[in-house]
PDB file with one MODEL, atoms N, CA, C and O in Angstrom:
MODEL        1
ATOM      1  N   UNK A   1      66.059 110.476  77.424  1.00  0.00           N
ATOM      2  CA  UNK A   1      66.315 109.682  79.688  1.00  0.00           C
ATOM      3  C   UNK A   1      68.022 110.559  79.462  1.00  0.00           C
ATOM      4  O   UNK A   1      68.167 111.723  79.836  1.00  0.00           O
ATOM      5  N   UNK A   2      68.928 109.922  78.946  1.00  0.00           N
ATOM      6  CA  UNK A   2      70.764 111.127  78.832  1.00  0.00           C
ATOM      7  C   UNK A   2      70.372 111.489  79.068  1.00  0.00           C
ATOM      8  O   UNK A   2      69.974 111.198  80.195  1.00  0.00           O
ATOM      9  N   UNK A   3      69.899 112.569  78.485  1.00  0.00           N
ATOM     10  CA  UNK A   3      70.757 114.175  78.451  1.00  0.00           C
ATOM     11  C   UNK A   3      69.149 114.818  79.206  1.00  0.00           C
ATOM     12  O   UNK A   3      68.832 115.960  78.872  1.00  0.00           O
ATOM     13  N   UNK A   4      68.571 114.348  79.811  1.00  0.00           N
ATOM     14  CA  UNK A   4      67.991 114.392  80.797  1.00  0.00           C
ATOM     15  C   UNK A   4      68.639 114.722  82.794  1.00  0.00           C
ATOM     16  O   UNK A   4      68.240 115.252  83.831  1.00  0.00           O
ATOM     17  N   UNK A   5      69.931 113.903  82.205  1.00  0.00           N
ATOM     18  CA  UNK A   5      70.104 112.903  83.525  1.00  0.00           C
ATOM     19  C   UNK A   5      71.806 114.088  83.291  1.00  0.00           C
ATOM     20  O   UNK A   5      72.506 114.595  84.167  1.00  0.00           O
ATOM     21  N   UNK A   6      71.926 114.146  81.895  1.00  0.00           N
ATOM     22  CA  UNK A   6      73.424 114.497  82.291  1.00  0.00           C
ATOM     23  C   UNK A   6      73.403 116.145  82.197  1.00  0.00           C
ATOM     24  O   UNK A   6      74.515 116.672  82.222  1.00  0.00           O
ATOM     25  N   UNK A   7      72.400 116.906  82.105  1.00  0.00           N
ATOM     26  CA  UNK A   7      72.099 117.792  82.245  1.00  0.00           C
ATOM     27  C   UNK A   7      71.470 118.647  83.643  1.00  0.00           C
ATOM     28  O   UNK A   7      71.797 119.804  83.904  1.00  0.00           O
ATOM     29  N   UNK A   8      70.772 118.051  84.242  1.00  0.00           N
ATOM     30  CA  UNK A   8      70.413 117.861  86.156  1.00  0.00           C
ATOM     31  C   UNK A   8      72.457 117.580  86.641  1.00  0.00           C
ATOM     32  O   UNK A   8      72.782 118.184  87.663  1.00  0.00           O
ATOM     33  N   UNK A   9      73.526 116.812  85.993  1.00  0.00           N
ATOM     34  CA  UNK A   9      74.877 116.677  86.781  1.00  0.00           C
ATOM     35  C   UNK A   9      74.688 118.055  86.388  1.00  0.00           C
ATOM     36  O   UNK A   9      74.396 118.806  87.319  1.00  0.00           O
ATOM     37  N   UNK A  10      74.807 118.714  84.928  1.00  0.00           N
ATOM     38  CA  UNK A  10      75.787 120.112  84.866  1.00  0.00           C
ATOM     39  C   UNK A  10      75.799 120.862  86.096  1.00  0.00           C
ATOM     40  O   UNK A  10      76.529 121.114  87.054  1.00  0.00           O
ATOM     41  N   UNK A  11      73.799 121.285  85.282  1.00  0.00           N
ATOM     42  CA  UNK A  11      73.390 121.915  87.286  1.00  0.00           C
ATOM     43  C   UNK A  11      73.834 121.500  88.811  1.00  0.00           C
ATOM     44  O   UNK A  11      74.076 122.316  89.701  1.00  0.00           O
ATOM     45  N   UNK A  12      73.901 119.921  88.951  1.00  0.00           N
ATOM     46  CA  UNK A  12      74.603 120.743  90.648  1.00  0.00           C
ATOM     47  C   UNK A  12      76.138 120.713  90.344  1.00  0.00           C
ATOM     48  O   UNK A  12      76.798 120.892  91.368  1.00  0.00           O
ATOM     49  N   UNK A  13      76.826 120.548  89.298  1.00  0.00           N
ATOM     50  CA  UNK A  13      78.486 121.007  89.028  1.00  0.00           C
ATOM     51  C   UNK A  13      77.982 122.014  88.948  1.00  0.00           C
ATOM     52  O   UNK A  13      77.346 122.067  90.000  1.00  0.00           O
ATOM     53  N   UNK A  14      77.758 123.097  88.308  1.00  0.00           N
ATOM     54  CA  UNK A  14      77.524 124.433  87.910  1.00  0.00           C
ATOM     55  C   UNK A  14      77.278 125.581  88.945  1.00  0.00           C
ATOM     56  O   UNK A  14      77.557 126.778  88.869  1.00  0.00           O
ATOM     57  N   UNK A  15      76.756 124.960  89.798  1.00  0.00           N
ATOM     58  CA  UNK A  15      76.565 125.079  91.849  1.00  0.00           C
ATOM     59  C   UNK A  15      77.050 125.371  92.668  1.00  0.00           C
ATOM     60  O   UNK A  15      76.825 126.152  93.592  1.00  0.00           O
ATOM     61  N   UNK A  16      78.425 124.211  92.161  1.00  0.00           N
ATOM     62  CA  UNK A  16      79.105 123.738  93.254  1.00  0.00           C
ATOM     63  C   UNK A  16      80.672 124.075  93.104  1.00  0.00           C
ATOM     64  O   UNK A  16      81.348 123.499  92.252  1.00  0.00           O
ATOM     65  N   UNK A  17      81.405 125.372  94.279  1.00  0.00           N
ATOM     66  CA  UNK A  17      82.918 125.585  93.704  1.00  0.00           C
ATOM     67  C   UNK A  17      83.745 125.117  94.499  1.00  0.00           C
ATOM     68  O   UNK A  17      83.600 124.826  95.687  1.00  0.00           O
ATOM     69  N   UNK A  18      84.909 125.015  93.631  1.00  0.00           N
ATOM     70  CA  UNK A  18      86.499 124.533  94.089  1.00  0.00           C
ATOM     71  C   UNK A  18      86.312 124.862  95.798  1.00  0.00           C
ATOM     72  O   UNK A  18      85.605 125.692  96.371  1.00  0.00           O
ATOM     73  N   UNK A  19      87.188 123.917  96.281  1.00  0.00           N
ATOM     74  CA  UNK A  19      87.124 124.784  97.933  1.00  0.00           C
ATOM     75  C   UNK A  19      88.436 124.558  97.302  1.00  0.00           C
ATOM     76  O   UNK A  19      88.661 124.090  96.186  1.00  0.00           O
ATOM     77  N   UNK A  20      89.840 125.253  98.818  1.00  0.00           N
ATOM     78  CA  UNK A  20      90.293 125.737  98.604  1.00  0.00           C
ATOM     79  C   UNK A  20      91.566 124.737 100.086  1.00  0.00           C
ATOM     80  O   UNK A  20      91.164 124.268 101.151  1.00  0.00           O
ATOM     81  N   UNK A  21      92.760 124.728  99.658  1.00  0.00           N
ATOM     82  CA  UNK A  21      92.987 123.697 100.030  1.00  0.00           C
ATOM     83  C   UNK A  21      93.859 124.044 101.945  1.00  0.00           C
ATOM     84  O   UNK A  21      94.624 123.353 102.617  1.00  0.00           O
ATOM     85  N   UNK A  22      93.172 125.514 102.206  1.00  0.00           N
ATOM     86  CA  UNK A  22      92.424 125.500 103.936  1.00  0.00           C
ATOM     87  C   UNK A  22      91.338 125.012 103.358  1.00  0.00           C
ATOM     88  O   UNK A  22      91.539 123.798 103.412  1.00  0.00           O
ATOM     89  N   UNK A  23      90.381 125.163 102.872  1.00  0.00           N
ATOM     90  CA  UNK A  23      88.948 124.863 103.059  1.00  0.00           C
ATOM     91  C   UNK A  23      89.256 123.349 103.384  1.00  0.00           C
ATOM     92  O   UNK A  23      88.948 123.064 104.541  1.00  0.00           O
ATOM     93  N   UNK A  24      89.814 122.258 102.618  1.00  0.00           N
ATOM     94  CA  UNK A  24      89.985 121.029 102.581  1.00  0.00           C
ATOM     95  C   UNK A  24      90.318 120.161 103.771  1.00  0.00           C
ATOM     96  O   UNK A  24      89.781 119.156 104.236  1.00  0.00           O
ATOM     97  N   UNK A  25      91.831 121.174 104.263  1.00  0.00           N
ATOM     98  CA  UNK A  25      92.161 120.765 105.563  1.00  0.00           C
ATOM     99  C   UNK A  25      91.353 120.791 106.544  1.00  0.00           C
ATOM    100  O   UNK A  25      91.128 119.817 107.262  1.00  0.00           O
ATOM    101  N   UNK A  26      90.459 122.741 106.761  1.00  0.00           N
ATOM    102  CA  UNK A  26      90.151 122.619 108.239  1.00  0.00           C
ATOM    103  C   UNK A  26      89.133 121.695 108.071  1.00  0.00           C
ATOM    104  O   UNK A  26      89.003 120.970 109.058  1.00  0.00           O
ATOM    105  N   UNK A  27      88.023 121.371 106.755  1.00  0.00           N
ATOM    106  CA  UNK A  27      87.379 119.981 107.513  1.00  0.00           C
ATOM    107  C   UNK A  27      87.487 118.569 107.886  1.00  0.00           C
ATOM    108  O   UNK A  27      86.711 117.913 108.580  1.00  0.00           O
ATOM    109  N   UNK A  28      89.043 118.049 107.068  1.00  0.00           N
ATOM    110  CA  UNK A  28      89.740 116.724 107.741  1.00  0.00           C
ATOM    111  C   UNK A  28      90.538 117.019 109.360  1.00  0.00           C
ATOM    112  O   UNK A  28      90.770 116.133 110.182  1.00  0.00           O
ATOM    113  N   UNK A  29      90.765 118.052 109.476  1.00  0.00           N
ATOM    114  CA  UNK A  29      90.143 117.824 111.054  1.00  0.00           C
ATOM    115  C   UNK A  29      89.089 118.675 111.373  1.00  0.00           C
ATOM    116  O   UNK A  29      88.938 119.672 110.666  1.00  0.00           O
ATOM    117  N   UNK A  30      88.815 118.602 111.711  1.00  0.00           N
ATOM    118  CA  UNK A  30      86.969 119.269 112.419  1.00  0.00           C
ATOM    119  C   UNK A  30      86.069 117.589 112.520  1.00  0.00           C
ATOM    120  O   UNK A  30      85.189 117.228 113.302  1.00  0.00           O
ATOM    121  N   UNK A  31      86.729 116.864 111.404  1.00  0.00           N
ATOM    122  CA  UNK A  31      86.166 115.462 111.199  1.00  0.00           C
ATOM    123  C   UNK A  31      86.804 114.978 111.495  1.00  0.00           C
ATOM    124  O   UNK A  31      86.075 114.071 111.896  1.00  0.00           O
ATOM    125  N   UNK A  32      88.380 114.439 111.893  1.00  0.00           N
ATOM    126  CA  UNK A  32      88.794 114.156 112.905  1.00  0.00           C
ATOM    127  C   UNK A  32      88.436 114.199 114.392  1.00  0.00           C
ATOM    128  O   UNK A  32      88.045 113.449 115.286  1.00  0.00           O
ATOM    129  N   UNK A  33      88.800 115.565 114.169  1.00  0.00           N
ATOM    130  CA  UNK A  33      88.715 115.894 115.141  1.00  0.00           C
ATOM    131  C   UNK A  33      86.464 115.477 116.704  1.00  0.00           C
ATOM    132  O   UNK A  33      86.134 115.163 117.848  1.00  0.00           O
ATOM    133  N   UNK A  34      85.955 115.815 115.491  1.00  0.00           N
ATOM    134  CA  UNK A  34      83.995 114.549 115.314  1.00  0.00           C
ATOM    135  C   UNK A  34      84.611 112.908 115.679  1.00  0.00           C
ATOM    136  O   UNK A  34      83.883 112.098 116.253  1.00  0.00           O
ATOM    137  N   UNK A  35      85.957 112.583 115.284  1.00  0.00           N
ATOM    138  CA  UNK A  35      86.311 111.242 115.811  1.00  0.00           C
ATOM    139  C   UNK A  35      85.886 110.452 114.298  1.00  0.00           C
ATOM    140  O   UNK A  35      85.164 109.455 114.261  1.00  0.00           O
ATOM    141  N   UNK A  36      86.321 110.930 113.420  1.00  0.00           N
ATOM    142  CA  UNK A  36      86.764 110.006 112.511  1.00  0.00           C
ATOM    143  C   UNK A  36      87.788 110.011 112.038  1.00  0.00           C
ATOM    144  O   UNK A  36      88.687 110.835 112.206  1.00  0.00           O
ATOM    145  N   UNK A  37      87.768 108.633 111.066  1.00  0.00           N
ATOM    146  CA  UNK A  37      89.724 107.935 111.005  1.00  0.00           C
ATOM    147  C   UNK A  37      89.889 109.200 109.565  1.00  0.00           C
ATOM    148  O   UNK A  37      89.127 110.160 109.452  1.00  0.00           O
ATOM    149  N   UNK A  38      90.668 108.995 108.909  1.00  0.00           N
ATOM    150  CA  UNK A  38      90.845 108.989 107.582  1.00  0.00           C
ATOM    151  C   UNK A  38      91.197 108.010 106.981  1.00  0.00           C
ATOM    152  O   UNK A  38      92.245 107.538 107.422  1.00  0.00           O
ATOM    153  N   UNK A  39      90.591 107.276 105.806  1.00  0.00           N
ATOM    154  CA  UNK A  39      90.603 105.836 105.655  1.00  0.00           C
ATOM    155  C   UNK A  39      91.616 105.828 104.306  1.00  0.00           C
ATOM    156  O   UNK A  39      92.319 104.845 104.074  1.00  0.00           O
ATOM    157  N   UNK A  40      91.620 107.441 103.135  1.00  0.00           N
ATOM    158  CA  UNK A  40      92.907 107.334 102.181  1.00  0.00           C
ATOM    159  C   UNK A  40      94.175 107.588 103.083  1.00  0.00           C
ATOM    160  O   UNK A  40      93.846 108.377 103.969  1.00  0.00           O
ATOM    161  N   UNK A  41      94.930 107.378 103.147  1.00  0.00           N
ATOM    162  CA  UNK A  41      96.477 107.952 103.890  1.00  0.00           C
ATOM    163  C   UNK A  41      96.717 108.852 102.062  1.00  0.00           C
ATOM    164  O   UNK A  41      97.739 109.531 101.966  1.00  0.00           O
ATOM    165  N   UNK A  42      96.219 108.814 101.393  1.00  0.00           N
ATOM    166  CA  UNK A  42      97.428 109.276  99.951  1.00  0.00           C
ATOM    167  C   UNK A  42      95.693 110.905 100.049  1.00  0.00           C
ATOM    168  O   UNK A  42      96.065 111.323 101.145  1.00  0.00           O
ATOM    169  N   UNK A  43      94.920 111.463  99.850  1.00  0.00           N
ATOM    170  CA  UNK A  43      93.762 111.727  99.995  1.00  0.00           C
ATOM    171  C   UNK A  43      94.962 112.729 101.381  1.00  0.00           C
ATOM    172  O   UNK A  43      95.372 113.878 101.215  1.00  0.00           O
ATOM    173  N   UNK A  44      95.132 112.213 102.099  1.00  0.00           N
ATOM    174  CA  UNK A  44      95.999 112.787 103.683  1.00  0.00           C
ATOM    175  C   UNK A  44      96.969 113.780 103.407  1.00  0.00           C
ATOM    176  O   UNK A  44      97.263 114.896 103.836  1.00  0.00           O
ATOM    177  N   UNK A  45      97.423 112.868 102.411  1.00  0.00           N
ATOM    178  CA  UNK A  45      99.183 113.423 102.541  1.00  0.00           C
ATOM    179  C   UNK A  45      99.243 115.029 101.115  1.00  0.00           C
ATOM    180  O   UNK A  45     100.080 115.930 101.080  1.00  0.00           O
ATOM    181  N   UNK A  46      98.015 114.812 100.147  1.00  0.00           N
ATOM    182  CA  UNK A  46      97.621 115.261  99.215  1.00  0.00           C
ATOM    183  C   UNK A  46      97.055 116.672  99.587  1.00  0.00           C
ATOM    184  O   UNK A  46      96.966 117.739  98.978  1.00  0.00           O
ATOM    185  N   UNK A  47      96.719 116.252 100.798  1.00  0.00           N
ATOM    186  CA  UNK A  47      96.002 117.962 100.953  1.00  0.00           C
ATOM    187  C   UNK A  47      97.150 118.579 101.906  1.00  0.00           C
ATOM    188  O   UNK A  47      97.306 119.787 101.725  1.00  0.00           O
ATOM    189  N   UNK A  48      98.166 117.872 103.097  1.00  0.00           N
ATOM    190  CA  UNK A  48      99.354 117.952 103.847  1.00  0.00           C
ATOM    191  C   UNK A  48      99.974 119.292 102.849  1.00  0.00           C
ATOM    192  O   UNK A  48     100.106 120.516 102.874  1.00  0.00           O
ATOM    193  N   UNK A  49     100.297 117.822 101.782  1.00  0.00           N
ATOM    194  CA  UNK A  49     101.458 118.704  99.828  1.00  0.00           C
ATOM    195  C   UNK A  49     101.245 119.770  99.831  1.00  0.00           C
ATOM    196  O   UNK A  49     102.039 120.694 100.007  1.00  0.00           O
ATOM    197  N   UNK A  50      99.246 119.834  99.479  1.00  0.00           N
ATOM    198  CA  UNK A  50      98.931 121.052  99.035  1.00  0.00           C
ATOM    199  C   UNK A  50      98.757 122.869  99.616  1.00  0.00           C
ATOM    200  O   UNK A  50      98.645 123.913  98.973  1.00  0.00           O
ATOM    201  N   UNK A  51      98.808 122.569 101.176  1.00  0.00           N
ATOM    202  CA  UNK A  51      99.102 122.975 101.756  1.00  0.00           C
ATOM    203  C   UNK A  51     101.555 123.936 102.032  1.00  0.00           C
ATOM    204  O   UNK A  51     102.012 124.783 102.798  1.00  0.00           O
ATOM    205  N   UNK A  52     101.990 123.347 101.267  1.00  0.00           N
ATOM    206  CA  UNK A  52     103.019 122.564 101.558  1.00  0.00           C
ATOM    207  C   UNK A  52     104.197 122.560 102.645  1.00  0.00           C
ATOM    208  O   UNK A  52     105.136 123.154 103.174  1.00  0.00           O
ATOM    209  N   UNK A  53     103.459 121.506 102.563  1.00  0.00           N
ATOM    210  CA  UNK A  53     105.013 120.690 102.970  1.00  0.00           C
ATOM    211  C   UNK A  53     105.106 119.413 103.092  1.00  0.00           C
ATOM    212  O   UNK A  53     104.057 118.804 102.881  1.00  0.00           O
ATOM    213  N   UNK A  54     106.059 118.776 103.376  1.00  0.00           N
ATOM    214  CA  UNK A  54     106.926 117.940 102.621  1.00  0.00           C
ATOM    215  C   UNK A  54     106.606 117.015 103.268  1.00  0.00           C
ATOM    216  O   UNK A  54     106.595 117.315 104.462  1.00  0.00           O
ATOM    217  N   UNK A  55     106.106 115.195 102.923  1.00  0.00           N
ATOM    218  CA  UNK A  55     105.313 114.279 103.470  1.00  0.00           C
ATOM    219  C   UNK A  55     105.653 113.292 102.902  1.00  0.00           C
ATOM    220  O   UNK A  55     105.587 113.066 101.694  1.00  0.00           O
ATOM    221  N   UNK A  56     106.176 112.403 104.015  1.00  0.00           N
ATOM    222  CA  UNK A  56     106.233 111.057 102.995  1.00  0.00           C
ATOM    223  C   UNK A  56     105.304 109.692 102.651  1.00  0.00           C
ATOM    224  O   UNK A  56     104.466 109.177 103.392  1.00  0.00           O
ATOM    225  N   UNK A  57     105.625 109.351 101.577  1.00  0.00           N
ATOM    226  CA  UNK A  57     104.473 108.886 101.102  1.00  0.00           C
ATOM    227  C   UNK A  57     104.466 107.513 102.561  1.00  0.00           C
ATOM    228  O   UNK A  57     103.533 106.730 102.739  1.00  0.00           O
ATOM    229  N   UNK A  58     105.258 107.546 103.084  1.00  0.00           N
ATOM    230  CA  UNK A  58     106.055 105.839 104.302  1.00  0.00           C
ATOM    231  C   UNK A  58     105.543 106.994 105.447  1.00  0.00           C
ATOM    232  O   UNK A  58     105.676 106.406 106.520  1.00  0.00           O
ATOM    233  N   UNK A  59     104.974 108.478 105.746  1.00  0.00           N
ATOM    234  CA  UNK A  59     104.968 109.068 106.890  1.00  0.00           C
ATOM    235  C   UNK A  59     103.362 108.368 107.538  1.00  0.00           C
ATOM    236  O   UNK A  59     102.461 107.927 106.824  1.00  0.00           O
ATOM    237  N   UNK A  60     103.357 108.433 109.023  1.00  0.00           N
ATOM    238  CA  UNK A  60     102.129 107.454 109.865  1.00  0.00           C
ATOM    239  C   UNK A  60     100.682 108.873 109.512  1.00  0.00           C
ATOM    240  O   UNK A  60     100.685 110.035 109.918  1.00  0.00           O
ATOM    241  N   UNK A  61      99.829 108.307 108.817  1.00  0.00           N
ATOM    242  CA  UNK A  61      98.622 109.639 108.885  1.00  0.00           C
ATOM    243  C   UNK A  61      98.495 110.576 110.356  1.00  0.00           C
ATOM    244  O   UNK A  61      98.103 111.732 110.197  1.00  0.00           O
ATOM    245  N   UNK A  62      98.663 110.335 111.114  1.00  0.00           N
ATOM    246  CA  UNK A  62      98.845 110.436 112.410  1.00  0.00           C
ATOM    247  C   UNK A  62      99.834 112.036 111.925  1.00  0.00           C
ATOM    248  O   UNK A  62      99.475 113.106 111.433  1.00  0.00           O
ATOM    249  N   UNK A  63     101.049 111.543 112.324  1.00  0.00           N
ATOM    250  CA  UNK A  63     101.847 112.111 112.526  1.00  0.00           C
ATOM    251  C   UNK A  63     101.264 113.750 110.974  1.00  0.00           C
ATOM    252  O   UNK A  63     100.994 114.950 111.020  1.00  0.00           O
ATOM    253  N   UNK A  64     101.354 112.830 110.060  1.00  0.00           N
ATOM    254  CA  UNK A  64     100.286 114.028 108.612  1.00  0.00           C
ATOM    255  C   UNK A  64      99.850 114.961 109.312  1.00  0.00           C
ATOM    256  O   UNK A  64     100.292 116.109 109.366  1.00  0.00           O
ATOM    257  N   UNK A  65      98.714 114.385 110.040  1.00  0.00           N
ATOM    258  CA  UNK A  65      97.761 114.856 110.094  1.00  0.00           C
ATOM    259  C   UNK A  65      97.875 116.275 111.586  1.00  0.00           C
ATOM    260  O   UNK A  65      97.195 117.237 111.943  1.00  0.00           O
ATOM    261  N   UNK A  66      99.159 115.593 112.029  1.00  0.00           N
ATOM    262  CA  UNK A  66      99.154 116.572 113.550  1.00  0.00           C
ATOM    263  C   UNK A  66     100.491 117.358 112.891  1.00  0.00           C
ATOM    264  O   UNK A  66     101.443 117.822 113.518  1.00  0.00           O
ATOM    265  N   UNK A  67     100.278 117.367 111.474  1.00  0.00           N
ATOM    266  CA  UNK A  67     101.852 118.604 111.123  1.00  0.00           C
ATOM    267  C   UNK A  67     100.432 119.372 110.151  1.00  0.00           C
ATOM    268  O   UNK A  67     100.708 120.529 109.835  1.00  0.00           O
ATOM    269  N   UNK A  68      99.587 119.089 109.858  1.00  0.00           N
ATOM    270  CA  UNK A  68      98.823 119.819 109.139  1.00  0.00           C
ATOM    271  C   UNK A  68      97.463 120.426 110.081  1.00  0.00           C
ATOM    272  O   UNK A  68      96.821 121.440 109.807  1.00  0.00           O
ATOM    273  N   UNK A  69      97.268 119.651 111.067  1.00  0.00           N
ATOM    274  CA  UNK A  69      96.803 121.181 112.424  1.00  0.00           C
ATOM    275  C   UNK A  69      98.032 122.459 112.403  1.00  0.00           C
ATOM    276  O   UNK A  69      97.819 123.669 112.323  1.00  0.00           O
ATOM    277  N   UNK A  70      99.193 121.843 112.488  1.00  0.00           N
ATOM    278  CA  UNK A  70      99.802 122.479 113.425  1.00  0.00           C
ATOM    279  C   UNK A  70     100.041 123.767 112.054  1.00  0.00           C
ATOM    280  O   UNK A  70     100.283 124.974 112.049  1.00  0.00           O
ATOM    281  N   UNK A  71      99.926 123.233 111.520  1.00  0.00           N
ATOM    282  CA  UNK A  71     100.065 124.593 109.902  1.00  0.00           C
ATOM    283  C   UNK A  71      98.970 125.879 110.294  1.00  0.00           C
ATOM    284  O   UNK A  71      99.112 127.096 110.422  1.00  0.00           O
ATOM    285  N   UNK A  72      97.989 125.080 110.394  1.00  0.00           N
ATOM    286  CA  UNK A  72      96.683 125.660 110.252  1.00  0.00           C
ATOM    287  C   UNK A  72      96.926 126.032 112.263  1.00  0.00           C
ATOM    288  O   UNK A  72      95.987 125.599 112.930  1.00  0.00           O
ATOM    289  N   UNK A  73      97.634 126.479 112.773  1.00  0.00           N
ATOM    290  CA  UNK A  73      97.145 127.167 113.752  1.00  0.00           C
ATOM    291  C   UNK A  73      98.609 128.061 113.490  1.00  0.00           C
ATOM    292  O   UNK A  73      98.648 129.267 113.732  1.00  0.00           O
ATOM    293  N   UNK A  74     100.268 127.004 112.759  1.00  0.00           N
ATOM    294  CA  UNK A  74     101.018 128.591 112.490  1.00  0.00           C
ATOM    295  C   UNK A  74     100.444 129.842 111.138  1.00  0.00           C
ATOM    296  O   UNK A  74     101.171 130.793 110.850  1.00  0.00           O
ATOM    297  N   UNK A  75      99.396 129.671 110.605  1.00  0.00           N
ATOM    298  CA  UNK A  75      98.457 130.577 110.302  1.00  0.00           C
ATOM    299  C   UNK A  75      97.437 130.698 109.855  1.00  0.00           C
ATOM    300  O   UNK A  75      96.774 130.389 108.864  1.00  0.00           O
ATOM    301  N   UNK A  76      97.379 131.291 110.887  1.00  0.00           N
ATOM    302  CA  UNK A  76      95.691 131.409 112.048  1.00  0.00           C
ATOM    303  C   UNK A  76      95.615 133.019 111.269  1.00  0.00           C
ATOM    304  O   UNK A  76      94.806 133.671 111.929  1.00  0.00           O
ATOM    305  N   UNK A  77      96.247 133.993 109.946  1.00  0.00           N
ATOM    306  CA  UNK A  77      95.300 134.475 108.701  1.00  0.00           C
ATOM    307  C   UNK A  77      94.858 133.880 107.648  1.00  0.00           C
ATOM    308  O   UNK A  77      94.756 134.424 106.548  1.00  0.00           O
ATOM    309  N   UNK A  78      94.535 132.608 107.928  1.00  0.00           N
ATOM    310  CA  UNK A  78      94.316 132.360 106.387  1.00  0.00           C
ATOM    311  C   UNK A  78      92.359 131.452 107.691  1.00  0.00           C
ATOM    312  O   UNK A  78      91.726 130.546 107.149  1.00  0.00           O
ATOM    313  N   UNK A  79      91.979 131.866 108.871  1.00  0.00           N
ATOM    314  CA  UNK A  79      90.924 132.111 109.194  1.00  0.00           C
ATOM    315  C   UNK A  79      90.069 133.065 109.182  1.00  0.00           C
ATOM    316  O   UNK A  79      88.927 133.015 109.640  1.00  0.00           O
ATOM    317  N   UNK A  80      90.825 134.372 108.422  1.00  0.00           N
ATOM    318  CA  UNK A  80      89.401 135.459 107.576  1.00  0.00           C
ATOM    319  C   UNK A  80      89.725 135.190 106.502  1.00  0.00           C
ATOM    320  O   UNK A  80      89.110 135.649 105.539  1.00  0.00           O
TER     321      UNK A  80
ENDMDL
END
């Protein structure tokens, strides 16, 4: 039973490709635009840092999201 479960998990994981930082940022902004709220500030900060932004741990999440949004707007070539 355990071996079958592990095989199922491996198959599920192998089919996935890792998201890029740009895709993660787009997904975050899209979720917020749909009315969601980010519950984990550390995850928002990690996305911002992956985009090359310097983010303080004390910065409000709303400010960080706006900086991510601005970064995506400045770099429209990432849309291709």
